[in-house]
N, CA and C atoms as an extended XYZ file, in Angstrom:
525
Properties=species:S:1:pos:R:3:atomname:S:1:resname:S:1:resid:I:1 pbc="F F F"
N       113.414      121.178      103.776 N   MET     1
C       112.741      122.764      103.559 CA  MET     1
C       111.152      122.056      103.100 C   MET     1
N       109.987      123.055      103.547 N   PHE     2
C       108.935      122.784      103.084 CA  PHE     2
C       108.872      123.471      102.004 C   PHE     2
N       107.539      123.370      101.195 N   SER     3
C       107.716      124.067      100.135 CA  SER     3
C       107.242      125.461      100.191 C   SER     3
N       107.746      126.234       99.206 N   ASP     4
C       107.732      127.457       99.303 CA  ASP     4
C       106.767      128.361       98.366 C   ASP     4
N       105.405      128.622       98.789 N   PRO     5
C       104.598      129.044       97.646 CA  PRO     5
C       105.181      130.280       96.961 C   PRO     5
N       105.906      131.275       97.328 N   GLU     6
C       106.558      132.313       96.544 CA  GLU     6
C       107.531      131.513       95.362 C   GLU     6
N       108.076      130.627       95.630 N   GLU     7
C       109.195      130.381       94.705 CA  GLU     7
C       108.432      129.527       93.812 C   GLU     7
N       107.811      128.560       94.141 N   ASN     8
C       106.603      127.689       93.099 CA  ASN     8
C       105.823      128.544       92.271 C   ASN     8
N       105.463      129.723       92.528 N   ILE     9
C       104.408      130.780       91.974 CA  ILE     9
C       105.623      131.022       90.794 C   ILE     9
N       106.716      131.542       91.407 N   LYS    10
C       107.543      132.078       90.161 CA  LYS    10
C       107.902      131.195       89.277 C   LYS    10
N       108.085      129.707       89.436 N   GLN    11
C       108.475      128.908       88.645 CA  GLN    11
C       107.198      128.609       87.811 C   GLN    11
N       106.052      128.880       87.908 N   PHE    12
C       105.015      128.576       87.466 CA  PHE    12
C       104.673      129.681       86.059 C   PHE    12
N       105.399      131.084       86.289 N   GLY    13
C       105.253      131.551       85.289 CA  GLY    13
C       103.982      132.776       85.099 C   GLY    13
N       103.432      133.094       86.355 N   LEU    14
C       102.010      133.991       86.563 CA  LEU    14
C       102.810      135.090       85.983 C   LEU    14
N       101.930      135.973       85.116 N   SER    15
C       102.492      137.347       84.501 CA  SER    15
C       101.248      138.095       84.999 C   SER    15
N       101.274      139.674       84.692 N   ASP    16
C       100.121      140.639       85.084 CA  ASP    16
C        98.992      140.218       84.009 C   ASP    16
N        97.989      140.502       84.348 N   GLY    17
C        96.677      139.825       83.680 CA  GLY    17
C        96.117      138.759       83.745 C   GLY    17
N        96.689      137.915       84.179 N   MET    18
C        96.381      136.396       84.019 CA  MET    18
C        95.212      136.183       84.972 C   MET    18
N        94.285      135.476       84.738 N   ILE    19
C        93.204      134.720       85.340 CA  ILE    19
C        93.441      133.523       86.194 C   ILE    19
N        93.618      133.253       87.462 N   VAL    20
C        94.480      132.330       88.264 CA  VAL    20
C        93.222      131.614       89.159 C   VAL    20
N        93.048      130.425       89.529 N   ALA    21
C        92.117      129.874       90.479 CA  ALA    21
C        93.153      128.965       91.159 C   ALA    21
N        92.991      128.920       92.545 N   ASP    22
C        93.546      128.349       93.535 CA  ASP    22
C        92.919      127.223       94.012 C   ASP    22
N        92.773      126.301       94.044 N   PHE    23
C        91.911      124.903       94.376 CA  PHE    23
C        92.170      124.468       95.646 C   PHE    23
N        91.259      124.548       96.771 N   GLY    24
C        91.845      124.329       97.879 CA  GLY    24
C        92.636      124.929       98.531 C   GLY    24
N        92.295      126.306       98.263 N   SER    25
C        93.358      127.387       98.924 CA  SER    25
C        93.544      127.567      100.345 C   SER    25
N        92.677      127.012      101.361 N   GLY    26
C        93.342      126.390      102.826 CA  GLY    26
C        93.663      127.869      103.392 C   GLY    26
N        95.122      127.751      103.472 N   SER    27
C        95.524      128.944      104.457 CA  SER    27
C        95.969      130.245      103.496 C   SER    27
N        95.999      130.037      102.064 N   GLY    28
C        95.987      131.176      101.576 CA  GLY    28
C        97.327      131.471      100.724 C   GLY    28
N        98.316      130.961      101.259 N   PHE    29
C        99.776      131.278      100.725 CA  PHE    29
C       100.042      131.467       99.346 C   PHE    29
N        99.214      130.489       98.507 N   TYR    30
C        99.463      130.365       97.056 CA  TYR    30
C        98.836      131.422       96.540 C   TYR    30
N        97.482      131.445       96.845 N   ALA    31
C        96.348      132.691       96.453 CA  ALA    31
C        97.022      134.196       96.641 C   ALA    31
N        97.461      134.254       97.707 N   ILE    32
C        98.378      135.874       97.841 CA  ILE    32
C        99.499      135.875       97.156 C   ILE    32
N       100.091      134.984       97.176 N   GLU    33
C       101.499      134.952       95.929 CA  GLU    33
C       100.962      134.674       94.734 C   GLU    33
N        99.836      134.154       94.358 N   ALA    34
C        99.585      134.511       92.910 CA  ALA    34
C        99.001      135.694       92.714 C   ALA    34
N        98.236      136.533       93.701 N   GLY    35
C        97.507      137.741       93.463 CA  GLY    35
C        98.618      138.928       93.159 C   GLY    35
N        99.729      138.458       94.023 N   LYS    36
C       100.818      139.593       94.038 CA  LYS    36
C       101.219      139.597       92.578 C   LYS    36
N       101.162      138.176       91.692 N   ALA    37
C       102.156      137.834       90.398 CA  ALA    37
C       101.343      138.382       89.553 C   ALA    37
N        99.797      138.189       89.507 N   VAL    38
C        98.963      138.867       88.167 CA  VAL    38
C        98.947      140.343       88.303 C   VAL    38
N        99.051      141.111       89.544 N   ALA    39
C        99.081      142.175       89.644 CA  ALA    39
C        97.749      142.894       89.503 C   ALA    39
N        97.465      143.814       89.602 N   SER    40
C        96.166      144.444       89.709 CA  SER    40
C        95.097      144.683       88.471 C   SER    40
N        95.597      143.799       87.529 N   SER    41
C        95.177      143.864       86.208 CA  SER    41
C        94.424      142.375       86.300 C   SER    41
N        95.191      141.394       86.872 N   GLY    42
C        94.625      140.118       87.028 CA  GLY    42
C        93.979      139.654       88.223 C   GLY    42
N        93.222      138.434       88.369 N   LYS    43
C        92.688      138.120       89.104 CA  LYS    43
C        92.576      136.601       89.635 C   LYS    43
N        92.420      136.297       91.154 N   VAL    44
C        92.657      135.204       91.570 CA  VAL    44
C        91.362      134.604       92.216 C   VAL    44
N        90.786      133.238       92.013 N   TYR    45
C        89.694      132.835       92.646 CA  TYR    45
C        90.317      131.806       93.637 C   TYR    45
N        90.119      132.304       94.868 N   ALA    46
C        90.561      131.056       96.160 CA  ALA    46
C        89.367      130.609       96.556 C   ALA    46
N        89.333      129.135       95.919 N   ILE    47
C        88.221      128.142       96.284 CA  ILE    47
C        88.391      126.971       97.425 C   ILE    47
N        87.532      126.987       98.128 N   ASP    48
C        87.984      125.881       99.345 CA  ASP    48
C        86.513      125.652       99.749 C   ASP    48
N        86.227      124.216      100.032 N   ILE    49
C        85.136      124.256      101.086 CA  ILE    49
C        84.832      124.366      102.297 C   ILE    49
N        85.881      124.982      102.999 N   GLN    50
C        85.837      125.315      104.267 CA  GLN    50
C        85.891      126.907      104.434 C   GLN    50
N        84.397      127.427      104.742 N   LYS    51
C        84.376      128.656      104.706 CA  LYS    51
C        85.295      129.516      105.911 C   LYS    51
N        85.438      129.183      107.031 N   ASP    52
C        85.977      129.483      107.943 CA  ASP    52
C        87.527      129.921      107.304 C   ASP    52
N        88.095      128.810      106.800 N   LEU    53
C        89.189      129.274      105.977 CA  LEU    53
C        89.471      130.418      105.300 C   LEU    53
N        88.351      130.555      104.436 N   LEU    54
C        88.216      131.391      103.273 CA  LEU    54
C        88.030      132.887      103.919 C   LEU    54
N        87.336      133.222      105.230 N   GLU    55
C        87.275      134.213      105.764 CA  GLU    55
C        88.529      134.423      106.837 C   GLU    55
N        89.431      133.585      106.869 N   ARG    56
C        90.808      133.772      107.677 CA  ARG    56
C        91.551      134.297      106.509 C   ARG    56
N        91.355      133.748      105.253 N   LEU    57
C        92.249      134.247      103.974 CA  LEU    57
C        91.742      135.756      103.507 C   LEU    57
N        90.605      135.948      103.607 N   LYS    58
C        90.038      137.336      103.535 CA  LYS    58
C        90.972      138.071      104.280 C   LYS    58
N        91.115      138.018      105.552 N   HIS    59
C        91.860      138.789      106.643 CA  HIS    59
C        93.369      138.853      106.144 C   HIS    59
N        94.099      138.023      105.884 N   GLU    60
C        95.464      137.653      105.599 CA  GLU    60
C        95.612      138.634      104.013 C   GLU    60
N        94.946      138.476      103.048 N   ALA    61
C        95.056      139.256      101.991 CA  ALA    61
C        94.711      140.599      102.167 C   ALA    61
N        93.924      141.156      102.965 N   ASP    62
C        93.821      142.310      103.541 CA  ASP    62
C        94.954      143.259      104.414 C   ASP    62
N        95.536      142.334      105.191 N   ARG    63
C        96.783      142.522      105.742 CA  ARG    63
C        97.860      142.997      104.707 C   ARG    63
N        98.060      141.803      103.622 N   ALA    64
C        98.966      141.921      102.749 CA  ALA    64
C        98.768      142.788      101.761 C   ALA    64
N        97.632      143.508      101.633 N   ARG    65
C        97.131      144.536      100.544 CA  ARG    65
C        97.242      143.759       99.422 C   ARG    65
N        96.486      142.662       99.066 N   VAL    66
C        96.363      142.130       97.829 CA  VAL    66
C        94.801      141.846       97.936 C   VAL    66
N        94.652      142.723       96.900 N   ARG    67
C        93.123      143.301       96.715 CA  ARG    67
C        92.265      142.563       95.350 C   ARG    67
N        93.001      141.478       94.743 N   ASN    68
C        92.373      141.091       93.380 CA  ASN    68
C        92.168      139.686       93.871 C   ASN    68
N        91.739      139.055       94.773 N   ILE    69
C        91.379      137.363       94.988 CA  ILE    69
C        89.702      137.608       95.405 C   ILE    69
N        89.160      137.025       94.543 N   GLU    70
C        87.504      136.443       94.667 CA  GLU    70
C        87.389      135.378       95.626 C   GLU    70
N        86.896      135.345       96.452 N   PHE    71
C        86.528      134.307       97.818 CA  PHE    71
C        85.611      133.098       97.345 C   PHE    71
N        85.489      131.915       96.865 N   LEU    72
C        84.598      131.155       96.533 CA  LEU    72
C        84.325      129.749       97.604 C   LEU    72
N        83.423      129.679       98.032 N   ALA    73
C        83.113      128.178       98.810 CA  ALA    73
C        82.514      127.292       97.913 C   ALA    73
N        83.108      126.137       97.495 N   GLY    74
C        82.916      125.167       96.589 CA  GLY    74
C        83.149      124.027       96.854 C   GLY    74
N        82.886      123.042       96.043 N   ASP    75
C        83.032      121.555       96.501 CA  ASP    75
C        83.770      121.061       95.250 C   ASP    75
N        85.247      120.868       95.030 N   LEU    76
C        85.977      120.523       94.128 CA  LEU    76
C        85.921      119.072       93.655 C   LEU    76
N        85.008      118.465       93.995 N   GLU    77
C        85.079      116.919       93.603 CA  GLU    77
C        83.831      116.775       92.694 C   GLU    77
N        83.213      117.956       92.592 N   LYS    78
C        82.052      117.817       91.808 CA  LYS    78
C        82.283      118.896       90.484 C   LYS    78
N        81.646      118.247       89.294 N   ILE    79
C        81.848      118.923       88.212 CA  ILE    79
C        80.886      120.491       88.217 C   ILE    79
N        81.481      121.761       87.866 N   GLY    80
C        80.658      122.783       88.239 CA  GLY    80
C        81.064      123.035       89.482 C   GLY    80
N        81.590      122.477       90.772 N   GLY    81
C        82.007      122.763       92.065 CA  GLY    81
C        82.550      124.005       92.083 C   GLY    81
N        83.565      124.565       91.508 N   SER    82
C        84.425      125.478       91.589 CA  SER    82
C        83.556      126.841       91.672 C   SER    82
N        82.078      126.725       90.750 N   LYS    83
C        81.503      128.026       90.771 CA  LYS    83
C        82.185      128.987       89.570 C   LYS    83
N        83.256      128.465       88.959 N   ILE    84
C        83.882      129.416       87.631 CA  ILE    84
C        83.410      128.824       86.371 C   ILE    84
N        83.245      129.534       85.361 N   HIS    85
C        82.825      129.710       84.056 CA  HIS    85
C        83.659      128.704       83.139 C   HIS    85
N        83.041      127.626       82.365 N   GLU    86
C        84.005      126.696       81.592 CA  GLU    86
C        84.908      127.774       80.643 C   GLU    86
N        86.141      127.244       80.684 N   ALA    87
C        87.446      127.723       79.582 CA  ALA    87
C        87.731      129.184       79.913 C   ALA    87
N        87.669      129.603       81.273 N   SER    88
C        87.792      131.003       81.947 CA  SER    88
C        89.058      131.299       82.281 C   SER    88
N        89.755      130.531       82.856 N   VAL    89
C        91.224      130.629       83.558 CA  VAL    89
C        92.026      130.109       82.948 C   VAL    89
N        93.122      130.705       83.255 N   ASP    90
C        94.465      130.728       82.516 CA  ASP    90
C        95.363      129.713       83.091 C   ASP    90
N        95.219      129.718       84.364 N   ARG    91
C        95.816      129.067       85.301 CA  ARG    91
C        95.186      128.511       86.613 C   ARG    91
N        95.915      126.924       87.016 N   VAL    92
C        95.213      126.682       88.179 CA  VAL    92
C        96.460      126.178       88.777 C   VAL    92
N        96.124      126.292       90.151 N   ILE    93
C        97.002      125.905       91.203 CA  ILE    93
C        96.220      124.628       92.411 C   ILE    93
N        96.803      123.641       92.443 N   ALA    94
C        96.200      122.756       93.534 CA  ALA    94
C        97.714      122.426       94.242 C   ALA    94
N        97.931      122.931       95.180 N   ALA    95
C        98.953      122.654       96.212 CA  ALA    95
C        98.188      122.132       97.309 C   ALA    95
N        99.122      120.836       97.675 N   ASN    96
C        98.806      120.108       98.918 CA  ASN    96
C        97.050      119.519       99.387 C   ASN    96
N        96.666      119.622       98.250 N   ILE    97
C        95.267      119.177       98.213 CA  ILE    97
C        95.024      117.504       97.699 C   ILE    97
N        95.584      117.467       96.542 N   LEU    98
C        95.241      115.679       95.992 CA  LEU    98
C        95.241      114.899       96.771 C   LEU    98
N        96.159      114.791       97.919 N   PHE    99
C        96.142      113.560       98.853 CA  PHE    99
C        94.580      113.459       99.537 C   PHE    99
N        94.316      114.847      100.025 N   MET   100
C        92.933      114.536      100.199 CA  MET   100
C        91.493      114.822       99.503 C   MET   100
N        92.137      114.685       98.490 N   ILE   101
C        90.433      114.454       97.586 CA  ILE   101
C        90.137      113.035       97.462 C   ILE   101
N        88.945      112.598       97.583 N   GLU   102
C        88.522      111.370       97.377 CA  GLU   102
C        88.297      110.856       95.549 C   GLU   102
N        87.378      111.883       95.237 N   ASP   103
C        86.786      111.712       93.870 CA  ASP   103
C        88.161      112.445       92.946 C   ASP   103
N        89.214      111.873       92.641 N   LYS   104
C        90.429      112.579       92.114 CA  LYS   104
C        89.851      112.869       90.819 C   LYS   104
N        89.000      111.816       90.052 N   LYS   105
C        88.934      112.061       88.460 CA  LYS   105
C        88.174      113.388       88.349 C   LYS   105
N        87.217      113.497       89.138 N   SER   106
C        86.096      114.420       89.045 CA  SER   106
C        86.977      116.000       89.334 C   SER   106
N        87.966      115.956       90.596 N   PHE   107
C        88.664      117.297       90.708 CA  PHE   107
C        89.677      117.662       89.512 C   PHE   107
N        90.179      116.502       88.905 N   VAL   108
C        90.944      116.727       87.722 CA  VAL   108
C        90.098      117.375       86.711 C   VAL   108
N        89.041      116.712       86.536 N   THR   109
C        88.330      117.086       85.120 CA  THR   109
C        87.504      118.643       85.496 C   THR   109
N        87.288      118.941       87.075 N   GLU   110
C        86.805      120.316       87.265 CA  GLU   110
C        88.323      121.424       86.667 C   GLU   110
N        88.991      121.076       86.952 N   ILE   111
C        90.296      121.603       86.583 CA  ILE   111
C        90.433      122.088       85.009 C   ILE   111
N        90.130      120.813       84.555 N   LYS   112
C        90.232      121.065       83.144 CA  LYS   112
C        89.065      121.980       82.137 C   LYS   112
N        87.964      121.667       83.044 N   ARG   113
C        86.537      122.604       82.677 CA  ARG   113
C        86.781      123.946       82.587 C   ARG   113
N        87.817      124.152       83.907 N   ILE   114
C        87.664      125.727       83.759 CA  ILE   114
C        88.681      126.396       83.102 C   ILE   114
N        89.614      125.528       82.692 N   LEU   115
C        90.912      126.325       81.891 CA  LEU   115
C        90.579      126.492       80.751 C   LEU   115
N        91.344      127.618       80.034 N   LYS   116
C        91.249      128.164       79.074 CA  LYS   116
C        92.015      127.158       78.021 C   LYS   116
N        91.601      126.886       76.523 N   PRO   117
C        92.467      126.212       75.506 CA  PRO   117
C        93.754      126.461       76.135 C   PRO   117
N        94.890      125.411       76.079 N   LYS   118
C        96.068      125.485       76.483 CA  LYS   118
C        96.689      126.008       77.606 C   LYS   118
N        95.455      126.230       78.673 N   GLY   119
C        95.629      126.670       79.939 CA  GLY   119
C        96.606      125.631       80.790 C   GLY   119
N        97.188      126.326       81.845 N   ALA   120
C        98.141      125.134       82.605 CA  ALA   120
C        97.656      124.997       84.227 C   ALA   120
N        97.945      123.930       84.544 N   ALA   121
C        97.776      123.699       85.915 CA  ALA   121
C        99.167      123.331       86.607 C   ALA   121
N        99.312      123.807       88.174 N   LEU   122
C       100.551      123.716       89.020 CA  LEU   122
C       100.097      122.277       90.032 C   LEU   122
N       100.566      121.249       90.092 N   LEU   123
C       100.182      120.394       91.119 CA  LEU   123
C       101.292      120.513       91.985 C   LEU   123
N       101.172      120.308       93.412 N   VAL   124
C       102.198      120.352       94.221 CA  VAL   124
C       101.986      119.521       95.259 C   VAL   124
N       102.263      118.480       95.505 N   ASP   125
C       101.919      117.614       96.683 CA  ASP   125
C       102.789      116.727       97.547 C   ASP   125
N       102.523      116.377       98.598 N   TRP   126
C       103.613      115.649       99.246 CA  TRP   126
C       104.188      114.186       98.581 C   TRP   126
N       105.404      114.603       99.044 N   ALA   127
C       106.190      113.192       98.167 CA  ALA   127
C       106.220      112.077       99.044 C   ALA   127
N       105.700      111.921       99.846 N   GLY   128
C       105.641      110.836      101.018 CA  GLY   128
C       105.238      111.314      102.206 C   GLY   128
N       105.126      110.559      103.289 N   SER   129
C       105.039      110.587      104.297 CA  SER   129
C       106.000      110.768      105.365 C   SER   129
N       106.109      111.634      105.806 N   PHE   130
C       107.405      111.756      106.928 CA  PHE   130
C       107.318      111.804      108.190 C   PHE   130
N       107.412      111.011      109.142 N   SER   131
C       106.836      110.555      110.268 CA  SER   131
C       105.833      111.698      110.728 C   SER   131
N       105.947      112.605      111.432 N   GLN   132
C       104.980      113.435      112.100 CA  GLN   132
C       104.617      114.753      110.719 C   GLN   132
N       105.134      114.559      109.646 N   MET   133
C       104.950      115.598      108.603 CA  MET   133
C       103.907      115.066      107.345 C   MET   133
N       103.511      115.705      107.263 N   GLY   134
C       102.540      115.165      105.685 CA  GLY   134
C       101.292      114.182      106.076 C   GLY   134
N       100.964      113.808      105.132 N   PRO   135
C        99.734      113.091      104.890 CA  PRO   135
C       100.197      111.461      105.530 C   PRO   135
N        98.995      110.876      106.188 N   HIS   136
C        99.094      109.338      106.409 CA  HIS   136
C        99.753      108.979      104.944 C   HIS   136
N       100.404      107.675      105.471 N   PRO   137
C       101.112      107.358      104.304 CA  PRO   137
C       100.016      106.449      103.470 C   PRO   137
N        99.094      105.944      103.652 N   ASP   138
C        97.892      105.537      102.653 CA  ASP   138
C        97.022      106.506      102.330 C   ASP   138
N        97.807      107.725      102.493 N   HIS   139
C        96.650      109.083      101.537 CA  HIS   139
C        98.010      109.607      100.620 C   HIS   139
N        98.994      109.121      100.647 N   VAL   140
C       100.094      109.984       99.894 CA  VAL   140
C        99.637      109.515       98.354 C   VAL   140
N        99.787      110.587       97.242 N   ILE   141
C        99.347      110.154       95.793 CA  ILE   141
C       100.895      110.540       95.206 C   ILE   141
N       101.545      109.389       95.211 N   TYR   142
C       103.297      109.647       94.533 CA  TYR   142
C       102.817      110.196       93.105 C   TYR   142
N       104.109      110.676       92.939 N   LYS   143
C       104.197      111.799       91.830 CA  LYS   143
C       103.971      110.699       90.337 C   LYS   143
N       103.991      109.590       90.273 N   ASP   144
C       103.904      108.589       89.233 CA  ASP   144
C       102.581      108.657       89.059 C   ASP   144
N       101.539      108.224       90.240 N   LYS   145
C       100.108      108.097       89.999 CA  LYS   145
C        99.713      109.697       89.753 C   LYS   145
N       100.068      110.763       90.315 N   ALA   146
C        99.570      111.525       90.118 CA  ALA   146
C        99.632      112.434       88.227 C   ALA   146
N       100.604      111.817       87.631 N   VAL   147
C       101.053      112.069       86.549 CA  VAL   147
C       100.139      111.126       85.610 C   VAL   147
N        99.833      110.118       85.764 N   GLN   148
C        98.924      109.347       85.331 CA  GLN   148
C        97.446      110.029       85.225 C   GLN   148
N        97.116      110.175       86.591 N   LEU   149
C        95.776      110.698       86.722 CA  LEU   149
C        95.528      111.748       85.728 C   LEU   149
N        96.292      112.832       85.828 N   PHE   150
C        96.323      113.829       84.679 CA  PHE   150
C        96.379      113.876       83.423 C   PHE   150
N        97.253      112.867       82.972 N   VAL   151
C        97.669      112.229       81.582 CA  VAL   151
C        96.162      111.709       81.126 C   VAL   151
N        95.618      110.802       81.720 N   ASP   152
C        94.397      110.079       81.518 CA  ASP   152
C        93.184      111.242       81.618 C   ASP   152
N        93.208      112.011       81.783 N   ASN   153
C        92.134      113.101       81.802 CA  ASN   153
C        92.425      114.612       81.304 C   ASN   153
N        93.228      114.431       80.014 N   GLY   154
C        93.562      115.296       78.943 CA  GLY   154
C        94.543      116.413       79.339 C   GLY   154
N        95.601      115.749       80.214 N   PHE   155
C        96.815      116.952       80.195 CA  PHE   155
C        97.832      116.330       79.677 C   PHE   155
N        98.842      116.938       79.530 N   LYS   156
C       100.355      116.606       79.413 CA  LYS   156
C       101.360      117.309       80.220 C   LYS   156
N       102.283      116.649       80.624 N   VAL   157
C       103.404      117.272       81.705 CA  VAL   157
C       104.418      118.267       80.538 C   VAL   157
N       103.989      119.327       80.978 N   GLU   158
C       104.977      120.534       80.631 CA  GLU   158
C       106.672      120.378       81.214 C   GLU   158
N       106.287      120.603       82.642 N   LYS   159
C       107.777      120.334       83.375 CA  LYS   159
C       107.677      120.220       84.603 C   LYS   159
N       108.604      119.806       85.165 N   GLU   160
C       108.944      119.377       86.844 CA  GLU   160
C       109.055      120.925       87.508 C   GLU   160
N       108.770      120.811       88.568 N   ILE   161
C       109.730      122.256       89.339 CA  ILE   161
C       110.189      121.657       90.474 C   ILE   161
N       111.222      122.588       91.018 N   SER   162
C       111.428      122.152       92.422 CA  SER   162
C       110.964      122.391       93.618 C   SER   162
N       109.906      121.910       94.073 N   ALA   163
C       108.874      122.155       95.164 CA  ALA   163
C       109.451      121.655       96.436 C   ALA   163
N       110.550      121.898       96.814 N   GLY   164
C       111.223      121.391       98.377 CA  GLY   164
C       111.516      119.966       98.641 C   GLY   164
N       112.138      119.881       99.580 N   SER   165
C       112.642      118.159       99.845 CA  SER   165
C       111.560      117.004      100.068 C   SER   165
N       110.125      117.927      100.684 N   HIS   166
C       109.153      116.980      100.795 CA  HIS   166
C       108.024      117.021       99.920 C   HIS   166
N       108.306      117.713       98.609 N   HIS   167
C       106.953      117.715       97.683 CA  HIS   167
C       107.556      117.706       96.379 C   HIS   167
N       106.732      117.022       95.446 N   TYR   168
C       107.023      117.238       93.976 CA  TYR   168
C       106.101      118.647       93.326 C   TYR   168
N       106.618      118.801       92.198 N   GLY   169
C       105.659      119.839       91.475 CA  GLY   169
C       105.761      119.742       90.489 C   GLY   169
N       104.653      119.591       89.438 N   ILE   170
C       104.299      119.571       87.930 CA  ILE   170
C       103.512      120.799       87.491 C   ILE   170
N       103.988      121.149       86.424 N   ILE   171
C       103.207      121.897       85.399 CA  ILE   171
C       102.739      121.027       84.647 C   ILE   171
N       101.515      121.105       84.386 N   PHE   172
C       100.500      120.160       83.263 CA  PHE   172
C        99.916      121.465       82.294 C   PHE   172
N        99.853      120.942       81.145 N   ARG   173
C        99.033      121.964       79.895 CA  ARG   173
C        97.794      121.067       79.534 C   ARG   173
N        96.857      121.503       79.332 N   LYS   174
C        95.811      121.102       78.872 CA  LYS   174
C        96.054      120.887       77.546 C   LYS   174
N        95.531      119.850       77.050 N   VAL   175
C        95.374      119.319       75.655 CA  VAL   175
C        94.280      119.488       74.779 C   VAL   175
């Protein structure tokens, strides 16, 4: 089974009124599920460097009647690249993106920068390369390496979630 955004969002524990950022929102499955979870009193920032994906996501959100998503074009490998104010977000989602990021340290630093004190980040990524599925074997960021990256940059592991047979899921807490 592939990773299920709805189930992963449930395990992340989002609630009404939270402010959430979806880093590398891509197709928007996580942003839409997060938008539903935080309800009309909450807000989701969908951030991607590809403007065409953000346009497609706008249409998907309209079709799903999710109206609490703000769409931002941004470079998540630069400090300040998300265009979100420091310490203003309750939760960050980073799903199926870490393997694509070149400057991983800046990416994690940007997550930490925008999170409120004690904020949390959900990381979901490929557990390996599975023939025709997932990233090239040279690009896979294995769970132990991802944990080290976050821990070295100001986070602690809160818990692991079940993210599907081809993915791992980890909730990190900002320290």
